[in-house]
N, C-alpha and C positions, 0 to 999 in steps of 0.2 A: 504494500500500500504506500509506495513512494511517490504517489502522484499529487500530493498536496503541495500547493504553492505557498509562498510566504504570506502569512496573515489569514490563511484559509482554514476554516474549521468544519468538521463534519457535523451536520444538523441531524440527518437521518441516515441509517444504514440498515439494509434488509436483504434477505434472499429474494431473488427475482428471476423471472423467466422471460425470454424473448423468443418469438417464433423464428426469428432469423439467426440469433446468436446462441440460443440454448439457455442453460441455467448459469447463474452467476450471482454477483453481489451488486446491488444498486446503492450508490452513495449520493446524497444531496449535501453539498457544502454551501457555505454562505455565498458562493458565486458560480458554482457549476453543478451539473449532473454527470455522474460517471457510472458506467456499467462495466464491470470487470468480470471476465470469465477465466476459468482455469483450463489450460490446454496442455496437451502432451500425454505421455503414457503414465502409468501408475507410479513409476519410479522417478520420472523427471517432469513433474508438472510445473508449469510457469503461469503467472498471471498475465493476462492480456487485456488491455483496455479496449473495449469495442465502441463505447459511446463516451465522448468527452465534449460536452456542449456547455456553453455559457448559459446561465439562467436567462440572460437577456436575449438569447437567440430563440426562446420559446415564443411562438406566435399564437398558439392555441393549446389549451389544456382541458382535458375532460376525464371524468370517471365513467366507465361503462360496466355495469354489473358489479359483482362483489369483489373482483380481483383485478380488473383491467384499468390501467392508467394509460391514456392516450395523450401523446405530446406531439405537436407539430412544430418541428424545429425549422428555423429560417433556412432556406436553400434545399429542403427536402420536399419532394413531390407528395409523398404519402406520410401520414402521421406514424410515429413510432409507438407501438403498443408494448407495454411492459406489464407483466402480471406480478402483483405484490399482494401481501395479505391484507393490507389496509390502505387502498388507494386514496380514500378520502383524507387520511392523515397526510399523505404525500402531497395531494393537491393543495390542502390548506397551508402546509409549510412552504410550498413553492410560492403561493400567492402572497404569503406574509413576507417572504424575502423580497419579492418584486415590489410590494408596497413600501417596505422600509427603504429600499434602494431607489425609489422614485420612478419605477417603471410600471 
């Protein structure tokens, strides 16, 4: 988890799943959303960051169903769907960060 930048703190962290990337860990920091998956064989697993987006690049955000968090990042044609246990908590935290930062 060496992806934190200076002055950055983790707000939320949870297991998540992506239809495209598989299972991993989703992080929400005070400035970014990061999705990290473990790749490789049983003996040589490495962490690989699959999503690393600024909070301010989020153009739309919604919760669908009990586990689905949909985020439309700037520059992506389709929204990114991530499955987490409490998507409402993620949505509320993201909206709070955006409100505090003036976006």
